[in-house]
N, C-alpha and C positions, 0 to 999 in steps of 0.2 A: 596504428593510426597517428599520422603526425599532428602536431598542435594546430597547424593552419586548417587542416581538414576539420578538426573538432570545431574550431571557431566559425567555419563556413556552414558546418551542419546546424550549429546553434542559431546562427543568424537566420539561416533558412526557415528552421522551426518556428522562430519568433516571428518571421514575416507572414507565414501562411497560417499561424495558429488560430488567428481570431475567428476563422471559419472552420476551425478543424475537428468538430465534434462529429459531424456526419457527412462531411462533404470533402473540404480540401486536404485535410490531414492525410487522406489516402494518397495524395500526390507527392507527399514528402519524400517517399522512396525514389521517385523519380525514374521508375523502369517497369517492371512488371510485364512489358510487351503486350499490353492490351488484354490480359488475361483477367482472372477473377481478382476483385478488390477484396483484401482480407478486412473484415469489420471486427473490430476489438471492442467487446463489452467493458465497461469501466464506470465506477462510481465516482463522480467528480462533484465537488472538489475533495481531494485528500491529499493535501500538500504534506511532504514535498514529492509524492509520486505522481499525481496527476491533478493539475489545478490550472487557473488562469492568473496571469499577471495582470498588472494595473492596466495594461492595454487591451486586455480581454484575450491574450493569445494562450493557447493550450500549451503548457509546458510541463516539465517534471522528470523524475528519475525514469518511471515506466515509459513515458512518452519517448525519451532519448534511448532507451533500450530497444523499445519497439522500432525505432528508426534503425538502429544498429543491426537488429536481427531481420526484420521483414524487409526493410528498405535496402541496407546496404549487403548484407549477406545473401538473402534470397532473391533480392531483385524484384520485390513484390509492391504493388501498390496496396495501401491500407488507409483505414479510418477508423477513428474512435467513435463509439456511440455511448452516449451517457445513459447509465442504466442504475436503478436502485440496488444497493447491494444485497438487501433482504430478499430480492427475488432474481438474482443475477444468473444462479445456476439453472433455474427453470427456464429463464429466457434463452440461455445458451442451447438447452436441450430442445427447446422450441425452435431452434434454427433462425433466432433473431440476429445472430452473429456467429462468427466462425470460432472465436476464442475469447477467453476473459483474461484480461491483464489488468489486475485491480489491486495490487498488494495483498493477494489472496494467499492465506496460510494453507499449506498442505495438511490435511488431517484426514482420519479415517472415514468420518461420515461424509465428508465431501467426495472422498475417493470411491465411495460406492455409487456416486452419481455423475462423476466426471473422471477423466485421466488427466493427470499433471505432467508437466514438462519436469526436466530436472530442476532442483532448487536453483534460484538465482539470487536470493537475498535472505539473510538471517535477521529476525526481529525479536523482540521481547515484549510481553505485556508488562506494563508498568503503570504506576499511579501517580497522577498529578493532584495537587491540592494548592490552596492559596497560602502564601508565605504568612507565618504567624498562626497557623492553624493548631489546635490542640492535638491533632493527629500526628504522632511521632513514630510509629511502628506498625507493623503488619497487624498486630494484634488490636491495635486502636481502631481499626476499620470496622470492628464489630459495633453495630448499632448505627452505623452511618448510612448515608444515602449516596448512591454510586451512579454516575452518568456514563452511559455506553452508547455505542453505535449498534443498532438493531441487526441481528443477523451475523455478528462479528465474532472473533475469538475473545475480543475484549468482553462481550456480553457473556460468553461461556466462562471466561475466568471469574467474573462476577458472580455468576451462578454457582461456581465451585466454592467460592468464599461464603456466599449465602448458605450452602449446604453445610459447610464446615461450622458456621456460627449458628447452626441450628435455626435458620431462618431469620436471625436478626441482623438483616442487611436489606436495605430498600434499593431496588434496582429501577433506574429510570432510563428507558431506551429511546434513542432519537433516531430518526431516519437518516441523518448524517451526523458525522462527528462534530461538525461545527455547532450543531444544536447542544451537545453535551458540553463543549467548551464554553458556550455563552451561558449555559446554566451554572457552570462553576463560577464564572465571572460574576453573575447576578446572585450567587449565594443560594441558588435553587438546589444544588447538590453539594456534597461535602468534598467529593473527590472524582476524578474521571480515570477509568482504566481503559487504556488503549496502547497501540503499538508506540515503542519508545521514539523511533525517528519522527513520527507524526507528532508526537506529543512534544518533542524537544523543539521541532519548528514552530509550534504554538508558543511554548514557553520563552523561546527566544524573543518573540514580538511582545511578550506581556510580562514585565518584570515582577508583577505581583504573584506569578505562578512558579512553583517549584516541584521537582519530584520528590517523592516519598522515599527516604533513605533507607538503608538496611540491606542485609544479605538476603539473597533469593536463590532460585533454582540455577542461576547462571553464575554464582559466586566464584566457582572453581574455573571458570572459562577465562582464557587469556584476553579475549576480546569483549569481555562482558561490560556493560555500562556500570558507572559508580553509583547505582541507586537500586532500589529494591526491583527485583524482577520476579513476576508470577509464573511466566512461561517462557520456554525457549521454541521459536517457530521458524519455519522455512517458507518463503513465498515461492509459488510456481504459476506457471501459465497454464490455464485450464482449457481442455479440449473435450469435445463430444467423444464417447467411448468407441466410436466407429471411425475415428480419424487418426489412425495409427502412424501412417506414412507421413502426414504433415507434421504429427508430433516429433518424429524422429528427425526430420529436417530442421525443425525449430531447435531441437536438442543440440544438433550439430553446429548450427549457427551460435548458440549460446556458448558452447565449447570454444569455438573460434574467437569470439570477442574477448573471452577470458584469456585465451592464449596470445593474442596479438596486442593487448594492452587497452583495448577500447573500453572494456567493462570497468577497469580501473580508473580510467580517465573520467568516464561518467560518474562513477561512484564519488570520487573525490571532489567532482563538481558540486554534488548535493550534500555530501556528509563529511566534508573536510573537517577533521577534528572531532 
């Protein structure tokens, strides 16, 4: 995809995004030929994957990947439907929407309930804290209070630490990650465990927030971030388990946008450096 086409897509996403959760976003793809509109369940906000800008427009990495996959490659209309992450798989299986696209980590427990596309993003669970905190290592997390988003792999990582520390870890779960971030700023929790790119976006806007440093499970990877990593995870688009043909279509589209440079272009827009 050439640069001008990317700019035009970005401008169009911004122009229509204000009403994009359950109506206009489906028209971004510009095509579909009057067939089924693909409804995408997503927990919003979760910057930089799906969130609203100051004008109220729906933007983000997942939003643009959806446009590239469903709109440009599959020529389908689609729309985003805001859904709590804690119940998002149940909502998918109740046919409230066709797919989940919400920075969702592929894991065994979820794969028992849904089928996933090929992975489209690598993430790490990491630890955020206030600058000047007495917490300086993974071991120092024992006895602390940890903010997480309910139903996420960040919550699962905190539970693993809680078990490792013999229960000596307090977990505070919030419906959205912004609740955990606010609790950190207000000294209601000592740290937040969450996906690294989302936490990095928050830290970039709040100078008093930093990552907990140290080697972690991703220390040997060339692309590992320069701070403590608790897990290595892959994101996928989730489908009901009877939707194999459509999942294969989406996998083909994901492969195409990687091959033609579209994926890299979108990635660099949101995660440059």
